[in-house]
N, C-alpha and C positions, 0 to 999 in steps of 0.2 A: 260391778264385776271384779274389781281388784281391791285389795285391802288398803284401807286408810286407818292406821293405828289410832289416830287421834279422834276418829269418829265411830269406829266399829264398836258395837255394843255386845256382840256375840250372843244375840238373843236366841239363837238356835241351840245354845248349850244350857245345861242346868246351872244353878247359881254357883255352886263350888267350882265348877269348871270355868265358868265365866270369870270368876274372881282370879283364878290362876292366870288367865290370858291378860286381863287388865293390869294385874300386878306386875307381870313380866314386861309389858309395854311401858308401864310407869318406871320400872327399874332402868330401862335403857334411855327413856326420855330425860330422866333426872341425871343420868350419866352425861348425856349431851354428845353431840357429834365431835367436838374437839377432843374430848377424852377418848371416845371410841376410836378415832383415827390415831391419836397419839399412842395408845396401847397397842394398836395394830402394827404401827411402824416400829415401835420399840420391842415388839414381840413379848409383851407383858403377859405372864400366865394369869388367866382370868379367875383368880381366887375370890375376887369380890362377887363375881357371878355365881360361883359355886357356893359361897357363903349364903347368898340370896336363895339359892335352890334349897340349901340345907334348912335355913330358917323357916321357909314356907313349905317344906316337905313336898316339893313339886315333882321331883322324879319318883319319889315314893308313891305319890297319889296317882300319877299318870302311868307308871310302868310296873306296878305290882298287880298281878292277877287277883281278883277279889277274894279267892279262897285263902289267900295268904295274908289277909289283913282283916282286922275287926272294924276298920273305918268304912262306913257305907259309901263314901265318895271315892274309894280306891278301886280301880279296875284298869284293865288293858282295853282301851276304847279307841279304835283306829280313827274315828271321826275327830275326836278332840286332839289326838296325837298329830293329825294333819294340821290342825289349826296352830298347834304349838310349833311344829316344823316351820310353818310359813312365817310366824313371828320371828323365830330365831334367825332364819335365813334373811329376813328383811333387815335385821340389825347387824348381822355379821356371821360369816360362815364358820369362824372359829368357835363361836358359842354354840352354833348348831352342831358342830362336829363332836363336841364332848357329849352331847345328848345322843347323837346318832350312834357313836361307838359304844355308848352305854347300852343302847337297845340291842346292838349286836352281841355284846358280852352277856346280856341277860338271856338271849335266845336259847343257847344250849343248856342253861340252868333250868329255865321254865319248861323246856322240852324234855329234859332228862328224867331219870328215875330216882334221883337222890333227894328224898324229902327233907332230910336234915340240912342239906346245902340250900334248898329252897327257903327254908325257915330262916337260916342265917342270912341269906341274901335279902329277904324282906326286912330283917332287922338292920342290915347295913344300909339299905335304901332309906330307911327311917332316920338313920344317923347322917344322911347326906352324902353317902359314898357314890362314886362313879364306877363304871365297869369297863372291861376291855375284852376284845375278841381275838385270841391268839391263833389265827389261822394261817396267814401267809408267811412264806419264808423267802429269804433273800435270793436263793438260787432257783426257786420254783414258783414264786408268786403264790397264787391261790390254787395251784394244781394239787388237789388233795391226794391223788395217786402217788405223788412223789414226796410226800411229807417225810422229813428226816428226824423229826422230834421223836425220840425213842423213850418208851416207858418199859423199864426192865423189871420183871418180877423177881422178888427175893424169896420171901416165904411168909405164910400166914397173913395174906392180904396186904403185904408191904411191897413197895416198888421204889425205884429211883428214876427220875426223869432227866434226860440229857438232850440238849439241842438248842437251836436258836429260832427265834421268830423275828419277823421284819415287817415294818410298816404297820405297827399296832398302836392305834390311838388310845390314849388314856392309860397306857401301860406303866406310866410313871407313878400314878397315884390311885390306881383302881383298888376297890375293896377286894374283888376277885378278878383274876384274868382267866377266862375260859380258854383252855389250851387244847389244841387238836394234835394228836400224834398217833403213833402205832405201837402196839405191843411188840417188843423186839424179839420175842420167842414165837408168837403165834401169827404175827403180821396183821392182827386185827386192829381196826381203827378204834380210837378211844378219845373221849373228851374228859378232861379233869380240870380242877381249879387250882390256881397257885396264888400266893400272896406276894406282891412286890417288895414287902418289907423283910422277907425271909433272906437269911444270909447266903443261901445258895441261888438266889435270884440276882442276876447281874443286869442292871439297867445300862446297856452299852452306850446308847446315844439317842438323841433326837435327830432323825434322819432328814427332817425338812426344816428349812429356815422359815419358821412361821410362828404365829402366836400360840397355836396348839402344840401338843406334844405327840409326835408320831414316832413310836419307840422301836428301837432294836433291843431285844432282851435275850438273855441266854440263861438256861438252867443247867446247873452242873451238879450231878448227883443230888438233885432236889428230892427230898423224901416225900413220897405219896403213899397214902393208904386207901383202902376201899372207901373210906369216909369222904375222900375228895374226888372219887370217880363219878362222873355224871352219866355216861353212857358208853357202850362198847359195841363193836361190830357194826352191823347194818344200822342200828339205832344212832350210833355216833355219826356215821356218814349222812344219814337223813337229817339229823338235827343241824349239821353244818349247812346243808343246802336249804333247808327250810328256814333257818335263821336268816340266810341271805334273802329268801323270799319276803320275809317280814321287813328286813332292814333296807333293802334296795329301794323299796317304795318311797322312803323318806327323801331320797335324793331329788326327785322331781319337785317336791314341795319346797325344798331349800332353794332350788332354782327359781321357782315362782316368787318366793320372797325377795330374793336378790334382784330379780328383774323389776319387780314392782317398785322398790325403793329407787332404783336407778331411773325408772321411767318418770317418776315425779320430778326428780332432780333435773333430768334432761329437758322435759317439756317446759319447766319453769325457767330454766336457763335460756332456752331458745326463744321463748315468748317475749323475753325482755331484751333481746338483742336486735339492734338495728344495723343493717348492712346495706350500703348503696341506696339509702333512702327508704328501705322497706324492712319491716320486721321479718326475722328469719322464718317465722311460721307462716308468712304470706307466700313463700315460694312453693310452687306446686310439688316439686320433687321432695321438699321437706315434709309436706303434708302426706305424701305417699309413704315416706320412710316411717313416720310416726304412726300412720294408720296400719301399716303392715306390722309394726312392732306391737301395737295394741291388740290387734286381732290375733296375732300369734300368742301373746300372753294370755288373753282371755280364753283361747282354745286350750292352752296348757292347763289352765285351772279347771275348765269344764271336764276335760278328759281325766285328769288326776282325781278329781272329786268323784266322778262316776266310777272309776276303777276301784276306789275305796269302797263303794257300795258292793261291788262284786267280791272284794276281800271279806267284808263283814258278813256276807250272805253265803260264803263258801261252805261246802261240806264234802264228804268223800264222794258223793254223787254229782257234785257241781264244782268242778275245778277250773272254771273258765278264767278265774283270777290269775292263773299261771301264764296266760297270754297277756292279759292287760297289765299285770304287775311289772314285767320287764319292759313294757312299752313306756310306762311311767319313768322307769330308770333310764332307758335309752333314748326315747323320742322326746320326752318332756325336757330332759336336760340338754340335749343337742339343740332343741328349739330355744332354750334359754340362751345358749351361745349366740344363736341367730338374732334374738331380740337385742342383746347387748351390742352386737355388731351394727345393727340398724341404728340404734340410738347413738353409737359412737360416731357413725358417719354424719350425724347431725351436729353433735357438740364438739367433735374434732379434738383440738388440743386441750380443751377444758377437761376431757376425760383422763388426762395424765396428772392433773394438779393434786397436790397432797392433801388439800383441805376438803375435798369432795368425797362423798360416799362412792361415786362412780369408779374412782381409781381402784378401790378394793374390789368392787363388783367385777370389773374387767379382768382382774387377776383371778379371783376365786371362782368365777363362773366356769372356767376351763377345767377345774378339778372334778366337777360333778359327773360328767360322762365317763370319767376315767376311774371312778371308785366302784368297789364291789363288782369287779369284772368290767372289761372294756366293752365298748359298743359292739365290737365284733363277736364277743362271747354271747352277749344277749341276743344279737341277731341270729346267731346259729341256733339258739334256743327257740326263738320265735318262729323260725321257718318250719320247725317240726309240727306246728299247728295248722299250717296253711291248707293242706288237702282237706281235712275235716271242716275247717272254717268255711271254705268255698263250696265244697261238693257233697258234704255229708251232714247237713244241719239236723239238729234235734229240737225237741220242744221242751221249753223250761217255763216255769211261772215267771211273770214279769218281776224284776227286782226293783223294789221301791228305793227311795232315798233312805239311807240308813244312818240316822243321827241319834238313835235312841241310846240312852245311858245304860248300856249293858256291856258285860265282859265278852271279849272276842275269844271264846274258848277254843274254837277250831284251829286258830293260828298256832297253838301249841300242841295240837294233835293232828297235824296234817298227814301223817302216815308216810308211806313209801314215796320216794321221789321218782320212781320209774313209771313207764307207761304213758309218757306225755303224748305220744302219737295217737293214743286212743281217746284223748279228751275230746268231747263234743261241744258244739256251740249252737246257739240259736241263730236263726236265719237273719243275716245282717240287712236283708231287704226290708224287714219289718221297720227298722229305723229309717232307712233311705226312702222308702215309699210313704213315710208318714208326713213328709213335707213336700211342698210344691214350690221350689225356688229355682231360678235360672241356673245358678252355679252348682247347686246340688244335682240338677238334671245333667249338666255337662260332666260332673264328676262320676255320676252313675254310668255314663257312656264309657268313660275311661276304665271303670271297674269291669265292665262287660268285655272290653278288649283284653284286659289282663287275664280274665278267666278263659277267654278264647286262646290266648297265648299259652296258658298252662295246659289246656286240653289238646291243642293241635301243634304246638311248637315246644313241647316239653323239653326242658334242659336235658342234655345228654349226660351220661355217667361222668364224662370228663368235666363238663360244666358244673355238675353237682359237687365236684371236688374242688372247684375253683372258687375260693372264698370271695375274691373280688367280684366275680359274676353274681354270686348268690347275695352279696351285700346289696346290690342294686335291686334285685328281685325282692329281697326282704324289705327294702325301703318302700317299695310299691305296696306290698301286702300290709305293712305297718300303717301306711296312710289310710287304707280302707278301714281297718279296725279303729284307727284314731278318729276318723270321721263318724263312724257309727256311734261311738260313745259320746262324742260331742253333740250329735243330734239328740240322742237319748236325754242327755243332761240339759240341753237347751229347752226341752219341753218341761222338765221338772223345775227349772229355774226361770221359766217364762222369758227366755231370751227373745228380743225383738228380731223379726224376720230379716231386717236389713243387716243386723250385726251377724247373724248366722250366715247369711249369703255372702257377706264380705269375708268371713273366715274361709269360705270355700273358694274365694278368689285366690288366696295364696295356696290352698290345697291343690287346686288345678295346676297352678304354675309349678309347684313342687313335684307333682306326679309327672308332668311333662319333662321336667329336668331329669328325673331318675330314668324315665323311659329313653330319653336321648342318650344318657350315659350307657345304658344297657345296649342300645343300638350300636354304640361306638366300640364295644368290647371286641377284641381280636377274634374271639371264638363265636360271635353271633352269626347265626345262619341267615340265609336270605329270607326265609319265612319269619324268623324272629325279628329281623330288621323291619320287615314290612309291617308287622303288628306293632312294634315299638313306635313307628311313625304314626300309626293310627291312634296311639295313646296321647300324642302331643296335641293339646287343645289350648285354646285361648279362653280366658274367663269372659263372662258376659259383662259388657261395659255398661255402667249405670252411674252417671255423674251425680244424680240426685241421691242415690244410696250412699255413695262415697262421701259426699258432703254431709250427709246426716251423721255418719260415724265420726268424721273429722270434727264437726262442730259440737256434737252432743255427747261424745264419749272421750275424745282426745283433747281438744282445745280447752275444754272446761277444767282439765286437770292442772292448768297453770295456777300455781300457788295454792293448790288444794291440800298439799302436805309439805311441810318442811320440818326436819328433825330439830329439836331444841339445840341451841348452840353449845 
């Protein structure tokens, strides 16, 4: 269920893709944990990693759409991109970050209308360049409406750009920085590319004390021509949001990688530790903490993998991925924080020590829910889908597992970003009724009460404007979609019934927690409070099932993986 870099063969991939994954693992294992940690603590720019990427043309192979390369192995293939995300997350968020922001920087280019820039970009990737996404600003964050980056027209297709961008990864060494702004005369949105080596580009600072470079940069009368313009007007707006659709998905996979490495380290440490005459892993509460952490991690991977199938199968007629995608960004990453918290409760002070991977994991896992829009922003997006998801299902052909070696053309032709409230979904009962397990049955009861809540105790206009109230309602809805895709993927991956049922043990408890929080809101009505209490349920107790997961999935990971020293 979880990645072991020293044993994984990537047999689901074609040979060139498999070679990329194995070479990358080999790069980090040869580096060893001591150097990995030393570079992290000393904030060493990862030039050795970027040289490795360049020599093996890895970003070029994985991030160039097939139409812009003569290499038959080059394509934008979300399935193998997820594998690469997981590997980089496993070894270090800083390495993943330079890859992630390259993906974001490439989005407006591949989605734009400028063929010459696309060809130049393909050539720069071949040469080993990284890319950057100049969207957010110091005063406004990622609020596109308030962008102050100004592109001022001169004459005959010439402009000057003035303004600053803030929190922009890779903007120190990017081949191109895709920059979002507004035409100062027409107020139209515009995307254009700039070069960090230009004299009118001021690299102000690295705004984060970290191994990666998260830049503040400023443009001062930076000369732009039509040759650098990627898109304008509505197209520029859509490419900004659609780039985030593509890029935010990666955050969940980074979290999965981080938690996996931390899990191996934690279970191996605890298994060898003897306190009060007993091994730490013999204590029942430790077994509970580890089992919870494992089932949450396995669920993260099942959901994210299945959400990838919906991304790869998407079309203008099937945009269900726009619900599942932000759940990967929001739910999978916050679950990653929960996994690290559970593991930390086991290993305690060991998690602070400078020589262990866990110390970096504990710091870096916090970043992921806070990148590419906060949890609050993603939750506000998710709630738009709730009515159609529960009460207006449509019929769609069943989506298979999508790991075929093809280019994901639709991701760069997603079209308009409006009309989210009209997107339809298939009936979630298809998944929930396909299994007969005690905890899934209890969870289905909770779902039915939630639907009753929405129909008979609908939030008032005032509650609908109360973000705090909506966040809890959104968390309940998210759990339903989360469970649906976990069940779908459990069938594809032949997950044992005991493991699936143990996952729904924590799902029931989480559902109950959010229902209780909504009950406690100041504005909750008597009817709402009554239904919230009906949502509070206890999972089915099954000691045999629990011990099966503990013994055969968790305890066996003792010494299963240790990074080379």
